[in-house]
N, C-alpha and C positions, 0 to 999 in steps of 0.2 A: 133382363134382370141385372141389376147392378151387382158388382162384385164387392164383397165385404172388404174393409180396409185392413191391411197388415202393414206394420212399420217396415219401411225399406231402409237398410243401413246407409244407403247413399243419400237419403233425404237430408235436407239441411236441418241444423239444430233449430232454426227459427220455425220451420214448418212443424216440427214435432211439438214444440212448445205451444203453437197456435192450436193444434189438434187437441192437446191436453186441456188447454183453457176452455175450448168450446165443449169438450166432453164433460167437464165439470158442470158447465152451465146446463147442458142437456140433462145431466143426472138429476138436477133439481126439479125436473118436470114430473117425476114419478115413474115408477116401473111400468104402469099400465100404458101411459102415453108413449114411453120409449118402445115398448113391445109393438104397439100399434104402428108407430112410424117406421120401425125396422121391418115389420112384416109387409107394410105397404111399399117400401122402397126396394127391399132386397128379396122379398118373396118368402122369407123364412126368418125365424128368430135365432139369435145366438145362444151360446151356452150360458151366458150370464148377462145381467143388466149392464155391468161394466163394459163387457165386450161390445154390446149393442150400442151403448153410448159412444164408444170410441169409433165404431164403424160409421155412425151417423155424423160425428164430428169430421171424420175424414171426407165424407161426401160433401159437407158444407165447404170445407177448405178447397176441395177440387172444383166447387161450383156446380155440383150435380143437384143440390137442393139447398134450401135456406132454413134458418131457424124458425121462421114463421110457419113454414110447411110442417116442420116437426111438431111445433106447439099445437097446430090445428089438426093433427092426426087423431083418428078415432081411437080412444083407449081400448086396449085389448084386456079383457077380464083376467085377473090374476089367478093362475092355476099353478099347481106344483106337480112335478113328475113323481114326487113321493106319494101323493094322494090320488094319482090317476085322474086328476082334474077336479077332485073334491074341494070343497071350500072349508075344510077343517080349520077352526080358529087357531089351533096350535101351529099347524103348518103355515097358515097365513102369517102368523106372528114371526115364525122362523124366517120366512122369506123376506119379511119387512126388515128384520134385523140384518139379514145378509145384504139387503140393498143399501141399508145405512152404512154398513161396513165398507161396501164397495164405494159409496160416495166419499167416505173418509179416505179410502185408498187413493181415489182419483185426485182428491184435494192435495194429499201428500205428494203424489206424483207431480201435480202441477207446481207445488212449492219447490220440489227438487229441481224441476226443469227451469223454473224461474231463477233459482239460485245459481244453477249452472250457467244460464245466460248472463246473469250478473257477473259471474266470475270471468266469463269470456270477455265481457265488456271491460272488466278491470284489467285483464291481461293485455287487451288491445290498447287501453290507455297507458299502461306501464310501458308497452313497446314504443308508443309515441313519445313518452317522456324520455325513454332511453335514446331514441333517435335525436330528440332535441338536445339531450346531454352531450351526445357525440358531436353534434353540430357546434354546441358551445365550446367543447374541448378543442375542436378544430380551429375555431376562431381565436381561442386563447393561445394556442400554439403559434398561430400566425402573428398574433399580437406580440407574443414573447420574442419571436424571431425578429420582428420589426424593432422591438425595444433593444434587443441585443445588438442589432445592426447599428442603431443610433448610439448605443453606449460604446460600441467599437469605434465609431467615428469620433466620439468624444475622447476615448482613450488614445486614439491616434493623434488627437490634437494635444493631449497632455500626457504623453508617455512618461511614466515615472523615471525610467533610466535616463531618458533624454533630458527631463527636467533636472534630475540630479547632476547630470553632466554639465548642464548650463550653469547651475548654481556653483559647482566646483570650478568651472572655468572663470566665472565672475570673481570668485574668491582668489583664484590663482592670479588673475589679472591685477587684482587689488594688491597682491603681495609682490608683484613684479618690481615696482620701484624700490620696495624694501630690500629685495634680493640684490639689486644693483648697488644699494647704498651700504649694506653690511659687508664686513670682511671676514668675520668669524665664521669658521666652517660649521659650527653647531647651529648658529642662527640661520645660515643658508639652508641647512637640512630642515629646520623648522618651517621655513618658507616653502620648501618643496612639498612638504606633507600636506599643504593646503589643497593640492591637486590630486590627492590619492582617493580613489573611489572605485566602485564596481562599474566596469564598463559594459558588461553583458553577462548573460547566463547561458551556458552551453550544456549539451548533453555530455554525460560522462564518457560515452564512446568517442565522441569527437575530441575530447581533451586527453583521455588516457588510453584510448584504444580498447577499452573493456566495456562490455554491455552490462551495466549495473541497474537493477530495478529494485524498487522497495517491496515490502511484504505483500502489497496489493497487485504487484506486477506492473506498476507505473514506471515510466522512464524517469530517472533521477537527473536533476540538473546540478551544475556546479558554478559557483560565482567566480568570475574572472576580474581581477583587480589590475591596477596599472602602476604598482609601486616601482619607482625607478631603480631600486636596488634589489629587485627580484633575482635570485641566482639563475645561472645558465641551465637550460634543460639538457639532461642526459638522454639522448634518444634511445640508448641501449638499456635503460633501466626497465626491469620487468615488473609489471603491476599485477597484483592478484585481486580478484573480486572481493575476497573476505576482508582484506586490509582496507580497500577503498570504501567498503560499506561503513567501516568504523570511522574513517576520516570524514565521510560525507554526513554521517549522523552527527558528529561533533560540530561540523560546519553549521548544521541546522539548529542544534540545541545550545551551542556555546560551551559544551562540557569538555573537560580535560581528559586526556588519555595517558595511560602508563604503558610504555612499550617494554616488554621483558623478553629475554631470550639469549641464546648463545651469541658470542661475538661473531661478526661476519654474516649475520642473518638479515642485514639491511635496515636496522632500526633507525639509525641516524640519517641514512640516505633517503629513506622513505619520507621523513619530515622535510628534508631539503628539496627533494624532487616534487613533493606536493606543493611547496611554496613556489617552485619554478614553474610548474604547469599552470598554476592559478594566478600568477603574477603578483605574489605576495613577498613582503620583506621576510628575511630569514635570519634569526639570531640564535646561535648555539652557545650555551654557557656550560663550560666544563667544570665539574666539581671534583675536589680532592680532599684529602684528610684535613688540610688546614684552611679550607674555604670558610670565610666568615660572611655574615650578612652584609657587612659593609662592602665586601668584594663584588657582590652582584646587585645590591640595592643602592648603595651610595653612602656617603658620609659628609660631615661638615669639614670644610677646608678653607684655605686662604686663596682668594682670587683678587689680584690687584690690591692686596692689603686689607681686603674685607673678608669677614667670615661668612661663608655662604654654604648652602647644601649643594653638593655635586652628585647628581644621580649617576648610577652605573648601568650596566648593560640591561639587566632585567627591567628596571624601572623605566628606562627610555624606550625599550621595546614594548612594554606593557601599555604605554600611552601613545604608541605609534600605530595608526590604522593599518589593518591587514597583515600584521606581523605574525609569523610562526615562531614561537619561542620553544627551543629544545633544551631541557634541563638534562644534560648528558652525564651519565655515571653518578647520579644524584645520591646514591647510597654510600658513596665514599665520604660524604660530608657528615659532620656532627649533627644529630637531630636538633639540638638547641639552636644551631646556626640556621637551620632550615625553618624553624618555627614561624618567623615573620611571613613566610610564603602563605601560611594558612589563610590569612585575611585576604590576600590578593586573589586567591583561588576560589573564594566564595562566589556564588552566583550574584550578579548585580552588585559587586563589591564597590565600596567607596572608602578607601583606607587613608587615614591621615598619617603621612610619613614625610619626614624632611621638611616640615613646615607648610605642607600643602596637602589637599585631598586628591588622592590618585584614583582615577577610574579607568577601567579597561577600555581601550579604544575599540571602535567598531572593527569587527573582523579579526581580532586577536585570538589566536588559538595556542594553548599551552600543552606541550607533550613532555613527558619524562621518559628517558631511555636508559635502561639499565640491564646488566646481565642477570639480575635477579628480578623477582616479582614483588620486591619490597619487603619480603619476610625473611631476608637473610640468605646466606649461601651455605647449604648443607654439604656441598661437594668438596669444599676446601680449595676449589680452583680459582676463586675470585677473592684473593686476599684483600683485606681492607674494607670490604663492603660491610654494611651494618643493617640491622633490622630497623626499619623506619617506624617513626611514631605513627600510631594508627590514625591520629587526627589528620596527618598529612596525606596518608594513603587514601583516606576517606574523601579527600577533595578531588580525587580522580575517579570519574564516573565508571570507567571500564578499564580492565587490565587486558591488554592485547598481547598474546603470546606469539613471538616470532620464531619460526622454525626455518631450517634450510628448505629451499625450494624443492618440489618434486623433480625427479630426474629429467623429465621432458623440458620443464621450464628452466632448469639449471643449465642444461645443454644449450638451450636457446640463448641464455644470458652470456655464457662463455663464448659462443660463436659470435654474438654481437660485439663483445668487447675485444676479441682477439682477431677475428676474421679467419679462424681455423675452420677445418671441416667438421661436420657433425661426428664423423667417425673418431677423430682425434679427441674431441671434447668428451664424447661418451666413454672412450677408453680410459682417459685420465680420471674422469669423475667416478668410474667404477672403483678405481684404486682408492680415491679419496673417501668414498662411502665405506670401504673396508676399514680404512684408518679411523673414520668416525665411530665405527662400531666398537673399536678397541677402547674408546673412552669409558664405556660402561664397565669394562673389565679392569680398568685401572692401568692398562699397558701404555696408554697415551694420555697425557695431561689435558691437552686442548684439542678439540675437534678442528681439523683443517677447514678453513672457510673457502668461499668461492674466490676470495682475494688471492689465496695461495695457488688455486688452479689457474687463474688469469696470469699471475706472476710467472708460474712455471711455463706456460705455453708461450708467453712473450719472450722468455729467456731463451727459448729454442732457436731464436734468430741468431744468437751468438755462441751459445753454450751447447755442450753435448747433453743428451737426455739425462744422463746420470748427474752431471754438474748442475743442470737446471733443477732437478729434483732436490738435491742437497741444499741449494741456496734459497729456493722459493718455498720449500715445504719443510725439510728437516731442520734447517737452521732457525726457523721461526718458532720451534718448539723447545721446551726445556730439555736438558741433557738426558733425563731419564726416559724420554720418548724416542730418542734417536735410534736405538737398536730396533724397536718395533717398526718404525717408519722405514728403516732399511730393509727389513724383511717384507714389508708390504710392497716396496719397490721391486724386490727380487721376484715376488710371486705374481704381481699384477701388471707391472709396466713392461711392455714390449717395445724396446727402442726402435727396432726395425719396422714394426707396424706403424709407429708414430711417424717415422721419417718417410715411409712409403705413402702415407695418407695425408701428409702435410701439403 
């Protein structure tokens, strides 16, 4: 006797769908034929026509019988367990309705199985498309790498800096006969400027010894120029990351900076050493109470009996490639005399002045250095300074406050400049820090700078500790500060300690 079919969870989806399809077809043969075929093959009838149709369909899929055999089966008369085998019309109608419901259920099951198979097929196709997409992506990456390699080869052939250097050399060679022919120093300088250009771009660490990165964490580069009048590098100068970020940002944007802070905090030297490290020209213009626009821009004068405009320091530096221009103690000057600067400090400026249009040369950077932040001096310590016109202050993109270095870096700077031991430098700087704190109480007029510390330690080579303190620290201050500085010496300076550790 054959075993009725039950769905096995391990059966493949295809097998289940095939059984469902055949079961729907068998159900159309009528309940009597299904009962006859089921009884003939399995020796008993199932609980419902649907179950029997499914069992028969399983037998067909397994190859135990065929649809032809099922169709040829002797019909089994319809009876109902409710009537005990009677042929009550009402019960017969009820069973017929039940069989039709079962047929509908089987058809729905078939539709569901077919839909699931369709979904499986769709997933398979999507997977194949994804595989093809990955293959295409791989090919595109290889193609991109190949193109980048080709572009790299092309770039290698036409390197921008190399091309710029070649052009500059060609221009300089063209000017060479002119340089030999002229005798005037100014004309020779003009000829020299034809060969000023960026020679390379280096990392900030390589140039300044400080690792500086942008907001994204990327390494920042700095342009290196080849100006023949670049100042000498001071290997002992201490750079800070915060100040370098401001300078490098201005190199990138072309914006001007205002340096403000106490004397001796390194404002002027920062500008000079930035020019030195980057191979730039450096021009420092000092302002005072009587400075006029003609003093720094130029004026009309007689040259060989002819009236001509003679440019001065700012205008010559402004049109000289790679120049760092420092406007030093600018608040000492009258605001009206500084007004002509407004046009020159505009972005992409082109100012008609002295009978010609003046444009800022490539690589020119303008810094202002002052003991104030441009809004006047409330302390009364910097006599002669004035509140600047807001239009001028507005031309400077950022105001950078300079303070005394932290103790660790100040010790390092003193040791570098004097060659003394760390112990001596720290001992003296502790006394200087006490003196600086007296400025806020009004006992000392000016805070002693690092210059005073360096001068004091260098003086120890010839003078006693007390004499060195008086000449390098006390005498540099106004008379009203002398008594307080003497008390600081008595409380903080140990001459024996300094001598023993020198």
